[in-house]
C-alpha positions in Angstrom: 0.0 0.0 0.0 1.4 3.4 -0.9 1.5 6.4 1.4 -1.4 8.2 -0.4 -3.7 5.3 0.3 -2.6 5.1 4.0 -3.7 8.7 4.5 -7.2 8.2 2.9 -9.6 6.6 5.4 -12.9 6.8 3.4 -16.0 8.7 4.3 -16.0 9.6 8.0 -18.7 9.7 10.6 -18.7 13.5 10.5 -20.2 13.3 7.0 -23.2 11.4 8.2 -23.7 13.7 11.2 -23.5 16.8 9.0 -26.0 15.3 6.6 -28.5 14.3 9.4 -28.3 17.9 10.8 -28.7 19.4 7.3 -25.3 21.1 7.4 -23.1 21.9 4.5 -19.3 22.6 4.5 -20.0 26.3 4.3 -22.0 26.2 7.6 -18.9 25.1 9.5 -16.6 27.5 7.7 -19.1 30.3 8.4 -19.2 29.7 12.2 -15.6 29.0 12.8 -13.4 31.6 14.4 -10.3 29.6 13.6 -10.0 30.3 9.8 -11.4 26.9 8.8 -11.6 26.5 5.0 -14.1 24.7 2.7 -11.2 22.5 1.5 -10.4 21.4 5.1 -14.0 20.5 5.8 -14.2 18.6 2.6 -11.0 16.6 3.4 -12.4 15.9 6.9 -15.7 14.5 5.5 -13.9 12.4 2.8 -11.4 10.8 5.1 -8.2 12.5 4.2 -6.1 12.1 7.3 -6.0 15.3 9.4 -3.7 16.3 12.3 -5.1 16.2 15.8 -5.4 20.0 15.9 -7.3 20.1 12.6 -9.7 17.3 13.8 -10.4 19.3 16.9 -10.9 22.5 14.9 -13.4 20.8 12.7 -15.2 19.3 15.7 -15.5 22.7 17.4 -17.0 24.2 14.3 -19.4 21.4 14.0 -20.6 21.8 17.6 -21.1 25.6 17.1 -23.0 25.1 13.9 -25.3 22.6 15.5 -25.6 24.6 18.8 -26.9 27.6 16.8 -29.8 25.4 15.6 -31.0 24.3 19.0 -33.4 25.9 21.5 -32.6 26.3 25.2 -34.0 23.0 26.2 -32.2 21.1 23.5 -28.9 22.9 24.4 -29.1 21.5 27.9 -29.3 17.9 26.5 -26.7 18.4 23.7 -23.5 16.3 23.8 -20.5 18.1 22.3 -18.8 15.9 19.7 -15.1 15.4 20.1 -12.7 14.3 17.4 -12.8 10.6 18.4 -16.5 10.6 17.8 -16.1 11.9 14.2 -12.9 10.3 12.7 -12.2 6.6 12.4 -8.5 7.1 12.6 -8.6 9.1 15.8 -7.2 7.6 19.0 -10.0 6.3 21.1 -12.5 5.9 18.2 -15.2 3.2 18.7 -17.0 1.7 15.8 -19.8 0.8 18.3 -20.4 4.4 19.3 -24.0 5.6 19.3 -24.8 9.2 18.7 -26.2 10.7 22.0 -27.7 13.6 20.0 -29.8 11.3 17.8 -33.0 12.4 19.6 -32.2 16.1 18.9 -31.7 15.7 15.2 -34.5 17.5 13.3 -36.8 15.3 11.3 -37.3 18.1 8.8 -34.3 19.5 6.9 -33.1 22.9 8.3 -33.5 26.0 6.1 
């Protein structure tokens, strides 16, 4: 296996979470205060291996983007995603992990 294939891990869990919340790459870029780019979010979703700092940056932006869509009651129940919840190559990743926010995901797509 060559080095390029070792750094590509396939579609990541963050992709499914973003789809279920109706989030696009731009939504994360827009809320991030850390100069997150569309290309970085795209790489995160597609499984291109990111550094720990970049995984954490993407996770923070995801949490803020979702947080802005929640009401006060939902915010009290919200579990903040961390990098190991989102990326299969992160230390501590569990394939058996169940999304604790599944009950908060809107059934209708967000506008």
